[in-house]
Structures are given as C-alpha cells and as structure tokens.
N, C-alpha and C positions, 0 to 999 in steps of 0.2 A: 494556290489559294493568293499569295499573296498580291501576284502578278496578274490576277484576274481581278480584283479586284482596284488598283490603278488601271487597268485597261478600263475599265468599267466607267468611275469615276473624271477619266480623261474624255471620253466621249461624249458622258451624262454633261459636262462641263461644255463641250461645245454645241451642245444640239437650242435649237433655239423656242422659246414657248410658242406652244404650238397654240391654236383658237380651234380643233376639232370639237362639235361639244352637240348634246342633246337636251336641248326643252321640252317643256310642254304643260298641262296643269290638268294635274287630279282631282274628279270633282265624286260623284256619289249617283247616285240610278234616278235620284230627282235635279241631275245639276246645279247641285253645289260643293264649292269647293273644302275638300279637306284638309286641314292641318294638321303638320306634323306627318304625312306617310312618309317609308324608310324605302327611299330609291336608293338601292344597289346590285353595286357589277361585284360578281361570288370570283369570279378571273384576272381581276382586277388587282382587289380585296380596295373598292372605290365607292364611294355610298354620298349620300345628303338627305337629303330633305324635306318637303314641300313646306311654301312658307303661310299665312295666314290666309291669303288669294287660290293657293292651292298650286303653286306656281312650280314650276325646280328645274333646275340648272346642272349640269356636269358637261369639267371641261379638262383639255389635253385628253380626250380620250384617241385612240390608235384606231388608222383604219382597219377595220378585223370586225371579222365576228364573235359576240357574244350575249350573253345573256341580263339581259335585267328585271333584276325580282321586285316589284311594288308590294305593302306589304301594310295593311294599316291594320289594329285593334279595329273585332266587330265588323274585317270583311275578308270578303276570296280573295288571297293570294293570285297575283298575277306574274306570268312571268314571260318575257317578247324576248326572240330573239333577233338582231340586229344588224344588220352585214353597214358600215358605215364605210364612205369611200372619202371624195375630196367636199363634198359638201355637208352642212350641218342641218343636223332631224327636227323636227318637230311631233312627237310624240304625247299624246290627250291621251288619257288614259280614263275607262269609265270606270269604280270597283261599283261589286255588289254587293246585299248581306253576306257576313260569312256561313259559307258549313267547314262541315269536321275534316274535312278532307287538304291539303295544300300541294303540290307540286315543291320538287327543292331539286338544285343544280348540283350534279354530285362531281366533284370535287378528286376521287379515287380513282375510278374509269378514265381513259383514256381520251374521249371526247368531250371530256366536261357538257354532258345531257345532260337534260331532265331528267327524273326518277322515269317521269308517262315512257322517255322516248329509249331511254335508256333500255341494251341489250338482256343484260346482265341485272341480273336481280338484287339492289343495295339498300340499307337499312340506316335512315338518317336518324339522329338525333340530338337534340343541340344537350348539353348541360344543364341547363338552364332545367329542360322539361324532367331531363333525369333525377335531379333537386326537391322537384314538385311532388317526383312518385317516394321521396325518401331515402333515395343515396345516399350514406353515409359519406364514403370516397368514390374514385372516377371508378376503378374494378366493379364495386357493387351497381354504379348505374348501368353498366355495358351489361350484368349477370342477365336485367330486367331487360333484355332486348331477345324473345324467341330465337334459339337454336343457340345460347349463344350461355354460357356459364364458370365459376371460375374455379379453381386448386388452390383451397385459404388455407392459410395456416393464422388463426387465431383472424380478428380483423384488421393488426395490420398489415398481412401480407397475401397476394391474391395474382391469380396467373391469369388468362382469360384461357377456356374451350370453348371449342366452333364446332359446335355437332360432332363432338364425339375426341377432337384434335386438339393439341396441344404444345408448351412446349417452343421447341422453332422452328413446329407446321405451323403455327398460326405468327404473321409477320404483325410486326405495329410500326406505322408509321408514324412519325413527329415530324411539323416544320418542315414537312413536305422530303424526309431521310429518313433509311430507316435506324429503328432507335435500338442501337447495340448496346449488352449491357449485360451479359452472363444470361441472357432471357431463357438460354434450354431450365436453369434448375428453378424446380418448382418451389422453391423453398425462398425467394424473395418477391417483392413487388416489384410497377410495373415500373415506378420511376420516375412515375410523370404527375404532376397534381392538376386536379380542376381547374384550380386558376385561371392554366396557361392556356387553356380548350373553349372554343367556341363549339363545335359538334366533333359526332364521332359517324364516323361511317364503317360500317361494317360488310363486309364481301365472304358472304360462305361458300367454302370451297374451290377450290384449287386457284390461286394465281399468279403462277409461274409464271407464260406468257409477258402481263406485266411487271413483275417484282423481282423474277428470277427466284433461286433456291432461298428454302424457309417459308414459305406462301407455298405448299402445295398444301395446305389445312385453309387457310381463309385468312384474310384480311383488316388487321382494325388501325383503321384511318384517322388521323387525331386531328381534327381543324382549329388553328390557331387563334387566337381574339382574335376578332376583326380592329380594326384601325378608326379611329372616326371620323362621322361623317366632314364632308371638306367642308376648310373654314370656321371648324367647330374644337373646342376645348372641351373632354367630360375629367369630372375627379370622380374617382367610387373606391366605396368601401365595401367589405358584408364582414359577418362577424358569426359564428354558428356556436351552436352549445350539445353537446351528446350526453344527456345523460348518464347513459349505462357506464363510460368511460371516464365522467367526470372532463370530459373532452373539449378543445376548444381549438375552431379554427376562425382563422384570422390573413384578410387577405386586402389591397389599398395597391390604387392602380392610377397610371392618368394615360389619357392621349393627348394627343390635337395634331389637328392634321390642314394641311392647306392647298394649295387648288395642283402643289405635283407634290410636295414634301410632307410624310406620315412620320408620327414618334407615338411611340409608346411605354412604361414602363411598368410591371407588378410585381409584388413582393407579395407572400404569406407563409406563415408560421399555422404549424398544428401538431398540440401535443393531446394523449391519450394515459390513460395505468391502463392498468389492465383489466380487460373487460369483465363484468359479471353474469354466471351461465345463472337460470331460472332455482336450480336446487345448490348447487354442489360450490357458489360464494364467488372467487373471482382466481381467476388464470395466473398465474403467476408467471410474466415476464411476459406477459402478451400487451405490453406495454411499448409504445412508439413516438417518437415524432421527427420531424422534418422542417426545413429553413427550407426558401423557394424563394429566386426571383430572375425577373425575365424582363429581354429589354429588345427592340424588334425599330426599325428605323425602314422607310418606303420611298420612291422617288417612281414613280410613271407620266410620259409624256406621249405623244402622237406616236414614236417608236421606239418606245424601250417602257415595258416595267419591271421595275427591279425592287426587295424586300431581304431587310437582313435581321436573320432575326437570331439572337442567346440564350441561352436557358440555365439556370443550375438549379442543382435537386440535391439535397445535403441530409443525411434518414440516416438516426438509431434505430433500430429493430429489434427489439425482444426478438428469444425463439421459445418463445413454449415449450416448455414438456411434464409439465403434468398442473393440478392443483393445491398448493405449498401455503407460501406465507399471503396473509391480509394485509392489507393495506394501500394507500392512493400514493403510492410514488409511480414519477414519470419519469426518473432514470433507465436505464434499462439491467436487466444484472447480466451475468455471465450463464450461455452463453449468449451474445450478441450481436448485430454487425455494423457496422460501420460502412454508408453504402455513398461517392461522388459521383453524379452525372451531370458531365457538361456536355454543350451540343451547340452547334457554327452551323449556318447554314445561311448560302447568299440560291434565292430563289430569283432567276428573271426570263423574262420574256419578250425577244425582239421582232418587234411584227415589221413584216416584208413585205408585197405587194400584194401579195394576194396569199402567204402562206404565212408560218412565225416556225420561229425558232425558241426553246424552251430547254434551259439550262438550270440545274441544280448541283449543287458544290456544297457538301455539310463535310465536316469533322464532329467527332464525339470523343470523349476518352470515360469513361468507369473505371472509379478506384475506389473495390470492393475487400472490404475486412471482415475474418470474421474473427473472436475474439473467445474464450473458453474458455472455461477453470484446468487447472491441471492436477496433478494425480496430488504431491505433495500439499496441494492448496489445502488448508481444515478449513472449511467458510460452516458447517453446517449449524455452531456455536456464536458466528457472527453475526449483530445486526444490519441488515442487508441493507438499511439506512447510509453502512459503511463501506459505499464501492468499490469495487478493487480498483485497482489502478487503472483508469481507463490514461492510460499513456505507455501501459505496457506492450509489449512487441504484438503481432495481430498471429493466432496461425499462418492464417489463410490471408494473403494479401496478394488481390489480382489486381493488375493497371491491364483496362481494353483499348486501344485503340486504333479507330477507322476515321478513314478517311473513303467520302463518295463519293458518286459523278452520276449526275444521269441526264443526260440531250439526249434530245426527244427533235425532228424535224417534222408539220404538220403540215401537208406538202399542198398547193395547192386543190381545192375540191375541185372539182370535174361532174358537170351534171350532181345524180346525188352517193357520187362515188367517193369517198373521203377516205385519205391514207396518213399512215406513223409511223415513219422510220427513228430507230432509238439503236445509242449506246447508254449499258447500266453498269457497273459495279466498284468496286471495295477494294480497298489492301486497310488489311490489319496485324494488328500484332499485340503478341499476349506475357503479360512478364511475371517474373514471381518474383517475390520481396518477402514475405511469409516464408515460419519454419515449417511451415508444413506445404508440403507440392500436392493438391487435387489432380488440375491438368496441367504438363509441360509446355515449359518458353515456347510460339509460335507465332507463322505467319502466314498468315491465309492472302490470294485475292484469286476475287470476282470478277468476269468480266463477260456481258451475256450483250448479243448483236437480236434487236426486236424486227417486227414487221408485221403490223397490224392493218386491216381495215373495215369499214363498212358502209356498207350500199342502200337508200332507204328506197323505197318502190311507192306505187300510189296510192295505195290501198291503206297506207298509215304501220306500214310491216317493215320489218330494221331485220338484214342479213351481217350479223359480223364474224371478222373469224382472225387469225392470225397464227405466225411461226413464232418460233423464237429459240436460240443455241445457244449454251453456257455451260465457260470452262470452269472449272474450281479445281486453285492449286495451294494443296495441307500443307507447309513444312515444321516435323515439332523437334528439338531437342533432345538428347537421348540427357535422362536425371536417374542418379541411384539417390534410392531410397531403405527406409528399414523399418521394418515390421515386425515384432517381436522377435526381436536379436536379429533378425535374416532380413538380408541384401535385396529389396522388389528394385526393379531397372523400365526405368521407363526408356521405351526400344522411339529411338529415330524413327522419322516414318516426311518419307514422301512422299503422296498422291495427289494423285490429280484426275476429275470428275467434270465430267461432260456429258450436256447430260440438251436433248431435244423436249419443246414442250408446244402442243400449240393451242390452241379454243376453236369452236364454231360455234354462234349461238343464231338464235331465231326467234325475232319477235312480232305479234302478230294479235289484231282481233277476232280471236276466233267467232265470236255472236257479237250482236248488238254488249254494247260496256264490258264483257268480258276480255281481257287482255292477255296472251296466256306467250311463254316465252320459257325455249328450248333451249338448253346449250350444253357442250361434250370440253370436257375438255382435260388434260392430260398437266398432273404438276409431278415435281419432285423434291429432294428433301437431300442434300449432302449429309453425310453423318458431324456429326458437330463433336471438340475435343474434348469433351465430357465422353463421348455413347464409344470415342478411341483408344481414350485414353488418364481415362481412372483410374490410379491406383493408390486408394487411401482411407480411409477415413474422411467423408461428409458429414462434420457435426451440423449443417444446419437438414438436413435428413436423417440423422441416427441410422447413418450405416455405413459400412467399409464395400466401397462404388469399382467394380471393377469392369475396364475397357474392352473392347475386340477390335484391334486394329483388319480388322480383314471386314469390316464390314461393309456392304455396300453403299451407292443412293437406295435412298426409296424411292418409286414412281408408283403414280398410280393415274386412275381415267376414272372424276364422277360423271355422271350423268344427272340431271336438277334440269325438273320439270316447277313450272309457278302459273297462276289461275287465278287471274285476279277479279271479281267481279263489282265493279264501282258504282254508283249512283249518286246522286244527289243527297242519301241520307245515311244509304246505304254502304259498308261494305265487306266482300264478303274473300278470304283467299284462302289457298295449298301449297304449300310449297313441299316437292316429296323430292328425295336423294338416292345415292346405289352411291356408293366408292370402295374404288378396289385398287388394292395396295400392295403393288410386291415391295417384299423387303423391311415391312413394319419393323424399324427396333426398338425394343423397350428394353426394361431392366427388370429380369427375374430373378431369388433368392437361388441360392444355393446351396442350402444348410452346414456352411461350413460359417465358424466363427475365428475374427483376426484381431487384434486388439480389442479384444473382448463384443464386440460388434459384430452383427448378421454381414456376411457377404452377397452381393450380389451383384449380377452380368449383368452386363448389354450380350441381348442377343437380336435376330429377325428369325420371322417367318412371315407367312401372306394371308394380310386379311379385310375385309370387308366391314364396310359398313353402312347401316341404311336406315331411315325416315327420311321426317321432318318437321315443320310446323305447319299447322292450322288456327284458323281466327277470323273470327268476324267483326266489325266495328257498329252499334244503330245510335244511328243519332235523332232520333221519332221525332217526325211532324203532327202539331205547332210545338212540341215540350222539345224547344229547341238550348232549355239550360240543360237537357240530358243527355250522359253517353255510355251507351251500354259496352261493355269491351271484355272479348275471350279468347284466346290464345291456348295451343293444345303443343307440344314439343314430345316430340321422341325419336333417337337414334340406341341403335343398338349395335357392339362391334364385338363383330368374332377372327380367331387365328383361320385357319385349312384346315386346324386336326378339329375343328368343334369346338373349339376353348373361348370362354369368350373373354375379351381384352380386354386393360385394368384401366379406370378413374375411369368409365363410360359413364354419363351423367343420367339419371333414374329420368322418371319419366314426367314431364310439367305441365298445371292445368295451372290457368289466373284470372280468376274471374274478378276486373274493374266496376263497380259502379260509380259514374263523375258527374258533378253540377257545375255548372261554369254559369257565375252574372255580370253583372256591372251594374255599379251605384249611379250616375249621371255623370260629375267632372274628375269627382275626388277618389273611387275604386274604380280600378279595373282590373281585368284577368283573376277578377276572384275563383277558386274552385275550392271546392270539397272531394274529399274522394274516400273510400270504401274499396279494401283491395283483398281477396280469400285465394294463396297460394295455398296450390294441392301437389304439395313433391309423395311419388307413391312408393310405392318397396320399391327399392334396389335385390332382385334375389341374380342378375344375370353379370358374377364378378368373376377376377382370376382366382386363380390358383391360392393367388396368396390374399388374396383378400375375404374381408366376411361383410355381406350379407345387410343392409340398408333399412330400419321399416320410415313405413313414411311418415308423413307428417301435415300439419297444417297449419300457414302461420298467418293472423290480421293482422292488416297496415291500414293506419288510418293520417289520412291529413286534407291541409287547408291553409290556403294562402290565399293572396291580393298583391296589388302594386297601388298602393299610395302617393297620393300627388298634393307635396303639402307643398306651395307657396315656388312653383317648380323643381322642384325636387320629387325624385321616382324614390318613392320605397317601397322594398319587394321584402313582403314579410312572407315568408313559408312556417307551419307547423305539420310534423309528422310524429307517429307515437311507432312505430319496428314493433312486430311480435307485440300486437297491446296486450294479445292471454297470456304474456308471460312464457311462454311454450313451450319445455323441456324435445331438443331433434336434436340428432349432428348428420350436416349434412354429407351421402355419399361423397362429394370429393370436397374434405374436411384432411385434411393432414396429419387430426388430432384425436380421426376415430380409433385406432386402434388403440389411443391409451384412455378409449372412454372417457374423451374430454366433449361436454356436448357445445355447440355453439351458442352466440347472444344469446341471453335474454333482451328482456322489452326494454324498448332507445327512441326516447324521445327528443327529438331534435329542431331544435329553432331556430331558423338562420335568420338574417336582417342583414340587406343588402340593400347602401343607398347610392344616387348616380346623379353629378350635377352635369 
C-alpha cells in the first residue's frame, strides 16, 4: 500500500494540467436557460452546476467513454454517454417536464451502464429517499427495497436478507471494498452509518462472478458520499430526533473541490435508549450509541482519476434479553458489544488510449469485543445506573484484519463487443485476545481470476456473460478450551476451496415498452470460520455453537426472469427466480445442553428457494402531483427432504399513496405519503422455529426543502407504526422470547446545506 501510494503521487506530480473539457447550455422546452442544473459524472465522482445563463463547464477530463447525468428539480433526468478524444465537446441539453421514472448509472456491475441498458436487474435508491420513507437506520432503509429484509435484534442490530439468504451469503461493499467485520454473525449490525453513504445498490442473486465467495445470495453495494461540485465549498449538517427511543442523530460535514483536487470530511454521533413496545414497556438493554468519522481526497485529470477514503465506526450495542428495568439510560448494560471498524481504500482509474485499468486496494481492521456477566457477579440488587466496570476484560475479543485488492483491465471496445479481465483477492487474519474463544486464530487467502464480456445488438438487445475461478486457502491454529470441567479441542485446519462460477444474461425489448431480462448464474460460498470451528458459548445468540470442519462449499445456480413495462405515467414489473443450492449450511439444535446453554451444530443439506417481486407505479395525468405504488414480495425456502429452511421472511405487500408539490421558489421537493405495510402469516418454518402471525403497519410521512437566503433546509417528518400496533417480525431474534418489535416512532430530521 505504501509503495503504491508513493508511486501514485510521484506520477501525479509530473502530470501537466489537462484542458480536455465539455461545455454546453441547458434549457427547457421553451428555450429558457436553467440555473442550478446538477451535471455529474458518476465514474469520475466529478460534477458542476449551471450558472444563471444555463452554461456549464467540466474540465480535466480523460479521453474515454463515460456517462454524464443532468438532474434538475421538476424536470426529467437525462443521461448521455460521451466518448472524448482530443477535441473539446459542446453538449447542449433540453430538459423536459418531469415524469416519475429516472434512469440511473449502476456502479456495482462491471460495465457501469445505465439501468435501462444493464443486463442484470439492480435496484438503486439514494439514502435521502430512504430517509423520506421513514428509515431510522441504513438497514431499516434497505429493508424497504422489495426482495430485501433484515434479521434484527431490537433497533440497534440488523443484517440484510436478500430473497431468503443472509449472513456470509450477502456480500456488503463499502468504499469499493469488501466490508469484513465477522459479518456471518446475526447478532451485530452492518457497522456502517448512512452519514457516509450517498446511495445503495442491491444485486439480487448470485454475484460470485463479480465478487467471488460470499456473494452467493447477492450484494449490497454502498456508494459513498459525493464530492462537491468543481470549485465549490459545501457545509452541511443534520439533526434527527427519534421519539420512541428518545434518540438523537447528529452529523456535520464539509466539502471542497477544485478543478483537479477534491476533499471532504464528516462526522456523526447517534445515541438511543431502550426501545418501547406498544404494550409491554421498554426492552431492557436494547440501547446503543455510535461515533463515526469519514474523510476522502480525490484527484483527476486526463490520465488518471484517484480517490482515497478513510472511515471509522465505533459503537456500543446492548444485547437485549428481556423486558426488565424501565428507564431512559443510554449506556449499555451487560451483556453488550464494543465494536470498532476502520477502513482505508484507494480507488484509481488509469486511462489509456482506448481502454482503462481500474484498481482498488483496501485495508480493514475490525475489533469486536463482547462483555458479559460472570457467575460471581450479583447485580440483581444493584441499580443499573451503576454500570459494571466498563474497562473489565471482555469475554470475547476478536481482531480481524483484511487487506483486499481488485484490478481490472477494461479492454478496447471492438464494434459492439466489450470485455473485462481482472484479478481480485484478500489476505485476512483473525486473532483472539479474550478469555473465551469462539473461533480460533486463523489466516485466509483468497484469489480469483475473471473475464466478462458484453455484446450489444442493433435491436436494443444485449448479451452478457463471463467465467471466474477462485481459490481460498484457510488455516487455523489448534486451541484447547474448557467446558463443564472437560477439555474441548479446536483441531487445526488446513483447507483449500476451489470453485468455478459463471453467468449468462440477455436483455431485450420484447414488445413496445416491455423490457425483459433473462439471467442464469452460478455462485458459491466457502464455509466460514464460525461454521467450521465454533466450539463454545456465543452470548450474542444465547447458545452453545459447534462447528463442522468437514463442511463443503455451498454452490448454487439461479434462474432469474425480469419483465418491466414502462410508459410515461405507468410502470409495471414482475421479477421471478428459482435458486438451487448444493450443500446449504445452516445451524440446528442437537437437544443437548452445554454450560447451561442449548447446543446447536452446523450441518448441510441441499436446498431450493423460489419466489419473486411484483409491483406497479402509477403517475396519472393530469394529476402530476399524485403517485400510487404497490409491491408484493414472496420467497419459499425448502430443504431437499421437504423441511423448510430457517429464517425465511414472510410474504409482504406494501401500498403507498404519495403526493408531491412545489411552491414557487421557496419550497421544493415537497411530499406527503401514507404507506400500509402488510406482513402475512409465516407458517413455513423449520423444526426449531415457531410460526409468526401477520400484521399491518401504517406509516405517515411529509417533508420539503426550504430555500432561505441561498441556504437549503431539508425537513422530513415521519410517523412509523402510527397506530402503535403490537407485532413480532418473523426475522426478529427476540421472537423466541416473545418480545415485540418497536412501537410508534416519530422521526424528525432537519438538514441544512450551504
């Protein structure tokens, strides 16, 4: 990393300032110039805005092909694909009146195409859109995307579930690198705050071709916050209040961009007390707090575009077990987790004559500590305000260090044919420092080689496919652990896993306005350390876990069909999938007791999952202010023997009525929304699960952006679970204790930007 950084900045110092540029004027249909149109190149993280005459200018651009997005309130977003050579380009744009549908540039797929051009169906949504829908946290927001759910433990812990698959099967990418933080555990959160995220992309289905192991079920791709427009300075801050948890969320950030150099930094603090149920009071120790800091520096000219980012996330999260003491304290009680994640990444694109080379290098360190009550402690008579010694040694202390790399050569385009070859991998070490050992010290090395290609036909159809080969080498140390006066042994492992993965997809226009996508893809997931080597009490999940060193890699094949009908005022979609998995790994109770806890052991069985997402969006004319939306999602998961898989989300129907409005020049982006979320009964449960009853949740929201003396004030108000309905989500880890989910929650958020 140090050598790479040195070479990069030495090279930068010898590069002359380039004058390659794009200029133009943006007007409306009446030929009137538009002031303040956002002009942005996603691939370069570079943008500007039009002046009062509608003029814009982007300089220091490479000789290559990229997408330019033109976005303006009240008008339809336009995205142009531009190929720069030696001469500057003048690109004038006429924006039309807005409709509800806007195209997006997709970053998580290899060719960075528009969604309308992409062979794979990818859902993309901005963080601001999720907040406007009432999302209290990032994972709550992701849960609003059809086909995506979450396994939760109260309000502070949530993990994504994509079409019934979770844990290591869903890979999370942040800053362009893998988010490695012992993510296989259901009992801790993402470790990423929405203050550092601009938008979220979700790939549903196997993405091992693009990302290797752990992308068998899908990918959650988090796009970081954008830099400021060229030659501008931004100061922004956000303050949120959450009535149910008496919580606060505060963030502040600055951005400064020049023609070539860009800088940003932001910090955030979140604090919540125990959440309140509609009928039983507060859930003791569901409180949590976190501190976040992010910084980035970028440089670009006609030869290179490079961005270095750093993120820090520290949180203390209580592990709830009961509805006990009632108060508004925010300091977690025992048991609780102390989690710290630091990420450094360097993303660079080198522009050649007719191609480009993209590289991503990253380093992540994750420090995970769990503190628990010891048998000799008698705190039932103590006031919980007298928190146990927070400096006591943790019972579980894991340090995970990961160096990751990714290099791709985007080969010269030959006619309508384009290819990418690349190599990806990581070096990872896991080290124990606590008195208890759940998983042993270990070293993991991954390397994967891939080639993927796309061909565009003249009839607006595209064919895309590829193949990949991966090798994972996993080595662990032998450990001796005592349980119930007996010595248990962690046998040392030296395992190799080798896997091929492939994908093939076809996009075409079946009929007028009907786009179809057909995809078949294989994926894999090598068994993780917990599945292979667990041998102890996991207090986060309240059970004694035993691994299985003989586990094989999971391998799957998924068939996916997506149909979309688009017109100016109506959108209809139907996505169906069938997913067959060889050697699906899951945990089952053995009926035994160890150290006072139920014993669970990892096992394997072939499995299948199938289902889909269906919905529509109506924007009736001439009622341009009205939007009617509906979505339905379903998934069924079974073992080969006919038994159901555990933790499969219930069917869900969401109906939304939304109005949008603007008032002259002082109120923009005004909206009011009412949503009814209907979760159905879930009776398709595994042998150790209980069925769940259905429930309906009513959510109400409103908001707008106010322009005051050239300062944008964004206000959003949301009332979630407005009727204070008592319910228990099927994917709640507190369901077995009969603890309901959160009750009525009023969320107020105010953000200003200068």
